C-alpha positions in Angstrom: -5.6 23.7 -30.4 -9.0 22.3 -29.2 -11.3 20.6 -31.7 -14.9 21.6 -32.0 -16.0 18.5 -30.0 -13.4 19.3 -27.3 -14.7 22.9 -27.1 -18.2 21.6 -26.6 -17.2 19.1 -24.0 -15.0 21.4 -22.0 -17.1 24.6 -22.3 -17.6 25.0 -18.6 -13.9 25.0 -18.2 -13.4 27.4 -21.0 -15.8 29.9 -19.4 -14.1 29.6 -16.0 -12.2 32.8 -15.1 -8.5 32.1 -14.9 -8.8 28.7 -16.6 -10.1 29.2 -20.1 -8.5 27.8 -23.2 -5.0 28.0 -21.8 -5.8 25.8 -18.8 -7.6 23.3 -21.0 -4.7 23.1 -23.4 -2.4 22.4 -20.4 -4.6 19.5 -19.4 -4.7 18.2 -23.0 -0.9 18.2 -23.2 -0.4 16.5 -19.8 -0.2 12.9 -18.8 -1.1 11.2 -15.6 -0.4 7.7 -14.3 -3.0 6.4 -11.8 -1.6 3.4 -9.8 -4.6 1.5 -8.4 -8.1 1.4 -9.9 -9.8 0.8 -6.6 -11.6 3.0 -4.1 -9.3 6.0 -4.7 -8.4 5.4 -8.3 -12.0 5.1 -9.6 -13.1 8.6 -8.7 -9.8 10.1 -9.5 -9.8 8.5 -12.9 -13.4 9.5 -13.7 -12.8 13.2 -13.1 -9.3 13.3 -14.7 -10.8 11.7 -17.8 -13.8 14.1 -17.8 -11.5 17.1 -17.3 -9.5 16.3 -20.4 -6.1 15.1 -19.3 -4.5 14.2 -22.6 -3.0 10.8 -21.6 -3.9 8.6 -18.7 -2.3 5.3 -17.6 -4.1 2.8 -15.4 -2.0 0.4 -13.4 -3.8 -2.4 -11.6 -3.4 -6.2 -11.6 -6.5 -6.9 -9.6 -9.9 -8.2 -10.7 -13.4 -6.8 -9.8 -14.9 -8.4 -6.8 -18.4 -8.1 -5.5 -17.1 -6.5 -2.3 -15.6 -3.7 -4.4 -19.0 -2.4 -5.6 -19.8 -0.7 -2.3 -17.2 2.0 -3.0 -15.7 1.5 -6.5 -18.6 2.9 -8.4 -16.9 2.7 -11.8 -17.7 -1.0 -11.8 -21.0 -3.1 -11.6 -22.0 -6.7 -11.2 -21.4 -7.5 -14.9 -17.7 -6.6 -14.3 -17.1 -9.1 -11.5 -14.1 -11.3 -12.3 -12.8 -8.9 -15.0 -9.5 -6.9 -15.0 -10.0 -3.6 -13.2 -7.6 -1.8 -15.5 -9.2 -3.1 -18.7 -12.8 -2.5 -17.5 -11.8 1.0 -16.4 -10.3 1.8 -19.8 -13.3 0.6 -21.6 -15.8 2.6 -19.6 -13.7 5.7 -19.3 -13.2 5.8 -23.1 -16.9 6.3 -23.4 -16.8 9.2 -21.1 -14.1 11.0 -23.1 -13.1 9.7 -26.6 -10.8 12.7 -27.1 -8.0 11.5 -24.9 -5.6 8.5 -24.8 -6.2 5.9 -22.1 -3.7 3.0 -21.6 -4.3 0.1 -19.4 -1.5 -1.8 -17.6 -3.0 -4.9 -15.9 0.2 -5.3 -13.9 1.3 -4.8 -10.3 3.6 -1.9 -9.9 7.0 -3.1 -8.8 10.7 -2.2 -8.8 11.2 -4.0 -12.1 8.6 -2.2 -14.2 8.6 1.1 -12.3 10.8 3.0 -14.8 8.9 1.8 -17.9 5.5 2.6 -16.3 6.5 6.1 -15.2 8.2 7.0 -18.4 6.1 9.4 -20.4 3.9 10.6 -17.6 4.1 13.9 -15.8 2.1 13.2 -12.6 1.5 10.1 -10.6 -1.6 9.4 -8.6 -1.2 6.9 -5.7 -4.4 5.0 -5.3 -2.9 2.0 -3.6 -3.8 0.6 -0.1 -0.6 -0.8 1.3 2.5 0.7 2.8 5.0 -1.3 0.7 3.7 -0.1 -2.6 3.3 3.5 -1.4 7.0 3.6 -0.4 8.0 2.1 -3.7 5.9 4.6 -5.7 7.3 7.5 -3.6 10.9 6.3 -4.2 10.3 5.8 -7.9 8.9 9.3 -8.2 12.0 10.7 -6.5 14.4 8.8 -8.7 12.5 9.6 -12.0 11.5 13.1 -10.9 7.7 12.7 -11.0 5.2 14.7 -9.0 3.2 12.4 -6.7 -0.4 13.1 -5.6 -1.0 11.0 -2.5 -4.3 9.8 -0.9 -5.1 7.4 1.9 -8.2 6.2 3.7 -8.9 4.4 7.0 -12.4 3.6 8.2 -13.9 7.1 8.4 -10.8 9.2 7.8 -8.7 10.2 4.9 -5.7 12.3 3.9 -4.4 14.0 0.8 -1.1 15.7 -0.1 1.2 16.5 -3.0 4.8 15.1 -2.9 8.0 15.8 -4.8 6.6 19.1 -6.1 9.2 21.8 -6.7 11.6 20.1 -4.3 8.9 19.9 -1.6 8.4 17.1 0.9 8.0 13.5 -0.1 6.0 10.6 1.4 9.1 9.7 3.5 8.9 13.2 5.1 5.5 12.2 6.4 6.4 8.6 7.2 10.2 8.3 7.4 10.2 4.5 7.8 7.7 1.7 7.2 5.5 0.5 10.1 5.5 -3.1 11.2 3.7 -5.4 8.8 0.7 -5.8 11.1 0.3 -2.1 12.0 -2.9 -1.6 10.1 -5.4 -4.1 8.7 -6.5 -3.8 5.1 -9.9 -2.4 4.1 -11.2 -5.9 3.8 -10.4 -6.5 7.5 -11.5 -3.2 9.2 -13.9 -1.8 6.6 -14.2 1.7 5.1 -17.2 4.0 4.6 -18.2 3.6 1.0 -18.4 7.4 0.1 -15.0 8.2 1.8 -12.7 7.0 -1.1 -14.9 9.0 -3.4 -14.2 12.2 -1.5 -10.5 11.6 -1.1 -10.1 10.4 -4.7 -11.8 13.5 -6.0 -9.5 15.7 -3.9 -6.6 13.9 -5.5 -8.0 14.7 -8.9 -8.4 18.3 -7.9 -4.7 18.5 -6.8 -3.6 16.9 -10.1 -5.5 19.6 -12.1 -4.1 22.4 -9.9 -0.5 21.0 -10.4 -1.0 20.8 -14.2 -2.7 24.1 -14.8 -0.8 26.1 -12.2 -4.1 27.3 -10.6 -4.4 27.7 -6.9 -2.1 26.4 -4.2 -1.3 22.7 -4.4 -1.1 20.7 -1.2 2.7 20.6 -1.2 4.2 20.9 2.3 0.7 20.3 3.7 -1.4 17.2 4.5 -5.1 17.6 4.4 -6.7 15.4 7.1 -10.4 14.7 6.7 -12.8 13.3 9.3 -16.0 12.1 7.6 -18.0 11.5 10.8 -17.3 15.0 12.2 -17.3 16.5 8.7 -14.1 18.3 9.7 -10.8 19.0 8.0 -7.4 19.9 9.5 -4.2 20.9 7.9 -0.9 19.4 8.9 2.3 21.4 7.9 5.0 19.2 6.5 8.6 20.2 6.0 11.0 18.5 3.6 13.8 16.4 5.1 17.0 14.9 3.7 15.3 11.5 3.0 15.2 12.4 -0.7 19.0 12.3 -0.9 19.0 8.7 0.5 16.9 7.3 -2.3 19.3 6.1 -5.1 17.8 2.8 -6.2 14.5 1.0 -6.0 13.9 -1.9 -3.6 10.8 -3.9 -2.8 10.0 -2.9 0.8 9.4 -5.8 3.2 7.4 -4.6 6.2 9.4 -6.6 8.7 10.8 -3.8 10.7 10.2 -4.9 14.3 11.4 -3.7 17.7 12.8 -5.9 20.4 9.4 -5.9 22.0 7.9 -7.0 18.7 10.5 -9.8 18.6 9.4 -11.0 22.0 5.8 -11.0 20.9 6.7 -13.1 17.9 8.1 -15.7 20.2 4.8 -15.8 22.1 2.4 -15.4 19.1 2.9 -18.3 16.7 1.5 -18.8 13.3 -0.5 -22.0 12.8 -1.8 -23.5 9.6 -5.3 -24.8 8.9 -3.9 -28.3 8.8 -2.1 -27.9 12.1 -5.3 -26.7 13.7 -7.3 -29.7 12.4 -4.7 -32.0 13.8 -4.9 -30.3 17.2 -8.7 -30.5 17.3 -8.7 -34.1 16.2 -6.4 -35.1 19.1 -8.9 -33.6 21.6 -6.3 -31.4 23.2 -7.5 -28.7 25.6 -7.7 -25.7 23.3 -9.8 -22.6 22.7 -10.5 -21.6 19.1 -11.4 -17.9 19.2 -13.3 -16.1 16.4 -12.7 -12.3 16.5 -14.8 -11.3 13.4 -18.0 -9.4 13.5 -21.3 -11.2 14.2 -22.6 -11.0 10.6 -19.4 -12.6 9.4 -19.8 -15.5 11.8 -23.4 -16.0 10.7 -22.1 -16.8 7.2 -19.6 -19.4 8.2 -17.5 -20.4 11.2 -15.1 -23.0 12.5 -16.8 -25.3 15.0 -16.4 -25.5 17.9 -15.2 -21.9 18.5 -15.8 -19.1 20.9 -16.8 -15.6 19.6 -15.4 -12.3 20.8 -15.4 -9.4 18.2 -12.1 -7.6 17.9 -13.6 -4.4 19.3 -13.8 -6.0 22.8 -10.0 -6.4 22.7 -9.4 -2.7 22.2 -9.8 -1.6 25.8 -7.8 -1.7 29.0 -9.8 -4.7 30.3 -9.2 -8.2 29.1 -12.2 -9.6 27.2 -14.2 -12.1 29.1 -13.0 -15.6 28.2 -14.6 -18.9 29.3 -14.1 -19.6 33.0 -12.3 -22.9 32.4 -9.3 -21.1 30.8 -6.0 -20.6 32.4 -3.3 -18.3 31.1 -1.4 -21.4 29.9 -4.1 -22.9 27.8 -3.5 -23.0 24.0 -5.6 -20.3 22.3 -6.0 -20.3 18.5 -7.4 -17.0 17.2 -8.9 -16.6 13.7 -10.6 -13.9 11.6 -11.1 -13.5 7.9 -7.5 -13.3 6.7 -5.3 -13.3 9.8 -4.9 -9.6 10.5 -7.5 -8.9 13.2 -6.6 -12.2 14.9 -3.0 -11.1 15.3 -4.1 -7.9 16.9 -6.3 -9.9 19.3 -3.3 -12.1 20.1 -1.2 -9.1 21.0 -4.0 -7.9 23.3 -4.2 -11.3 25.0 -0.4 -11.4 25.3 -0.5 -8.1 27.1 -2.9 -9.6 29.6 -0.6 -12.5 30.4 -1.7 -15.3 28.0 1.2 -17.2 26.6 0.0 -20.1 24.4 -1.2 -17.9 21.6 -1.5 -19.0 18.0 -2.7 -17.0 15.0 -4.5 -18.9 12.2 -2.5 -18.0 9.1 -4.8 -16.8 6.3 -7.8 -16.9 8.5 -11.1 -18.6 7.6 -10.4 -17.8 3.9 -7.5 -20.2 3.9 -9.4 -22.7 6.0 -12.2 -22.9 3.5 -9.9 -22.8 0.5 -8.2 -26.0 1.8 -11.6 -27.7 2.0 -12.0 -27.8 5.8 -15.6 -27.8 7.0 -17.5 -24.8 8.3 -20.9 -24.4 9.9 
């Protein structure tokens, strides 16, 4: 039954046709594990806690960073440097003291997957990388958990419900992992701050529908959302036999490359910060190319270096490079962390340049090793 305090807190649910006390009790008896307390996890957690889900687990080994605050509105400046999982639990407990909240300041992996999933009915995927998404999906298949999926990219997002009543799984949407450099992270390509709030709330809605039995969950369908055009589309998704192939958990390494990718790897070489310093000290003919945005370069840059933002590489025409360059000159490309620079290297390779080097770890690693910037 509901206590007097719970009745007061959930009265708008209790007066909702088709929801009522029965729906609220289903939420109270349910349990949800949210993996990732970032852009998607924050809004999903806030509304699941407010709705009255009886037990909620929060899995995240990350710490609050100032760059998170643009979209992860559960946190503030005082939380910078603190565990996301622990801060989230503390703040969410104030929102609803009637439920149980458990923090797991750990990274979800193949070793702890079973222990983390045990005792939870539904899993919310709030992660931002392919390897963890596949691992979560496979764990939900093996341990028979419903998975509510969400993903964002710049101005677009998607939501679906997997492993529901023998419905499709994440592998039905993406049968195999992409190459490791297929998509940059949010820190590399950016994301509109309000977008994860929209998608995370849609995930919370799907969880509530699954638990209460209300409405039609997004199983067998993927909702695609375009924030700039304020438009949604629905993609039909049929189950495949991928589920039957999942019998054990393995950490997924995104190293699946084609023959063409292998050829690129031979042309595009990784170079360390120390190796770049040695080359520059020797005075060899080399072009150091910065492909970050202008505002990033204003904060710090490697000198000397030439600046061409990555956007200029995403066209059929080769970006304009200094006239002195030949296709055989050594070009060393850098960005913030080494993702955008690899994409730029691939573009240059397609235009016939051969001596291409990607600065591993980007300017973040360069600065962490104590090399000077201007």
